[in-house]
C-alpha positions as CSV (number, residue, x, y, z in Angstrom):
1,M,22.9,-21.8,11.1
2,T,22.2,-18.4,9.6
3,S,20.4,-17.3,6.7
4,L,22.4,-16.0,3.5
5,L,19.0,-14.4,2.7
6,P,17.2,-12.2,5.2
7,L,13.4,-13.1,5.3
8,D,12.1,-10.6,8.1
9,V,10.1,-7.8,7.2
10,A,10.6,-5.0,9.4
11,S,7.5,-2.6,9.5
12,E,7.7,1.0,11.4
13,S,4.6,3.3,11.6
14,L,5.5,7.1,10.5
15,H,2.8,8.5,12.6
16,E,5.5,10.6,14.7
17,L,6.3,12.2,11.6
18,G,2.9,13.3,11.5
19,L,1.6,10.6,8.4
20,K,-1.3,9.1,9.3
21,D,-1.6,5.4,8.3
22,I,2.2,5.2,6.4
23,T,4.1,2.2,7.2
24,K,7.6,1.7,5.9
25,Y,8.6,-1.9,5.2
26,S,11.8,-2.8,5.1
27,I,14.7,-5.8,4.3
28,A,18.2,-5.0,5.0
29,T,18.5,-1.3,3.2
30,K,15.6,-2.3,0.8
31,K,12.4,0.6,1.7
32,L,8.9,0.3,0.6
33,Y,6.3,3.0,1.9
34,I,2.8,2.0,2.1
35,K,-0.2,4.6,2.3
36,H,-3.0,2.2,4.2
37,V,-6.8,3.3,2.9
38,F,-10.0,1.7,4.1
39,I,-13.0,2.0,2.2
40,K,-16.3,0.6,2.5
41,K,-17.4,-0.5,-1.1
42,L,-16.6,-0.1,-4.4
43,D,-19.3,2.1,-6.2
44,G,-19.4,4.6,-8.7
45,D,-17.0,4.6,-12.1
46,L,-14.1,5.8,-10.2
47,V,-12.3,5.1,-7.1
48,K,-10.0,7.7,-5.6
49,P,-8.9,7.4,-1.8
50,K,-9.2,10.6,0.0
51,L,-5.4,11.9,0.9
52,T,-4.4,14.6,2.8
53,Y,-1.9,16.9,1.9
54,T,0.6,15.7,4.1
55,D,0.1,12.6,2.1
56,L,0.5,14.3,-0.7
57,E,3.7,15.8,-0.1
58,F,5.0,12.9,1.5
59,F,4.7,11.2,-2.2
60,G,6.8,13.9,-3.5
61,T,9.2,13.6,-1.6
62,T,9.6,9.6,-1.7
63,N,9.3,10.0,-5.3
64,A,12.8,12.3,-5.3
65,V,14.6,10.8,-3.0
66,E,13.7,7.2,-1.6
67,G,11.3,5.6,-4.3
68,Y,7.4,4.7,-4.5
69,C,5.3,5.3,-1.7
70,Y,2.6,2.7,-2.7
71,V,-1.3,3.2,-1.7
72,L,-3.0,-0.3,-0.3
73,V,-6.8,0.1,-0.4
74,Y,-8.6,-2.4,2.0
75,V,-12.1,-3.0,0.5
76,F,-14.9,-4.2,3.3
77,N,-16.1,-7.3,2.5
78,K,-20.3,-7.5,3.5
79,R,-20.3,-11.5,4.0
80,R,-17.6,-11.6,6.4
81,K,-17.9,-8.2,7.9
82,K,-14.5,-7.4,7.7
83,F,-11.3,-5.6,5.5
84,D,-10.3,-8.8,3.8
85,M,-9.3,-7.8,0.5
86,A,-7.1,-5.0,-1.0
87,F,-5.3,-3.6,-4.2
88,F,-2.3,-1.7,-4.9
89,L,-2.3,1.6,-6.5
90,E,0.5,3.9,-7.4
91,D,0.7,7.3,-5.9
92,A,-0.3,8.6,-8.8
93,E,-3.3,6.6,-9.7
94,A,-4.3,7.0,-6.1
95,I,-4.3,10.9,-6.6
96,K,-6.3,10.8,-9.8
97,G,-8.1,7.5,-9.4
98,I,-8.7,4.4,-11.2
99,D,-11.8,2.9,-12.9
100,T,-13.9,1.0,-10.6
101,L,-13.7,-2.1,-12.9
102,E,-9.6,-1.9,-12.9
103,A,-9.7,-2.0,-8.8
104,K,-11.9,-5.0,-8.9
105,K,-9.6,-6.4,-11.2
106,R,-6.6,-6.0,-8.8
107,M,-8.3,-7.0,-5.6
108,T,-6.7,-9.9,-3.9
109,D,-6.6,-11.4,-0.3
110,L,-4.6,-10.2,2.3
111,H,-2.2,-13.2,2.4
112,S,-1.7,-12.5,-1.3
113,I,-0.9,-8.7,-0.6
114,S,1.7,-10.0,2.0
115,R,3.3,-11.9,-0.5
116,N,3.5,-9.2,-3.0
117,I,5.1,-6.8,0.0
118,R,7.8,-9.5,0.3
119,G,8.5,-10.1,-3.1
120,A,8.8,-6.6,-3.9
121,L,11.5,-5.7,-1.1
122,L,13.3,-8.8,-2.5
123,G,13.8,-7.8,-6.0
124,Q,11.1,-10.3,-7.2
125,F,8.8,-7.9,-9.1
C-alpha cells in the first residue's frame, strides 16, 4: 500500500556551496532551510548567534527566491553534558538578536524541534 501523504523528510547539507551548518529539509516540493548554531549558555541580555557574511547573503537569497532560512540555536545542558534543547529564530531575529528571556521561553527538546520541522513542511504551522 502506498501512502498518499509523503512523510519522509529528506535533508541535504549545503556545505558544498560554501555554507557551513545550513541544511535544506524537504518533503516533496516543499523546502525549509535551517542554519544550525551551537551556544554554550544563555547569558547576558541578548542572544545573538555568530553569523558569517555568507550566511547573511544566503538569508537574503532565500528570502527573495525560496522562502525563509531559519536559525536553530542549540543550547548546552550542563547537567546532561550535551546539546539537548534548542529554539528557532527567524533570520532577522538572528541578525538583530533576541532577549534572553524570550529565548528561554522558546527553548524546547529536540524531539519537539523535529516535529516542528515536519509540521512546517506539511503546512501545519
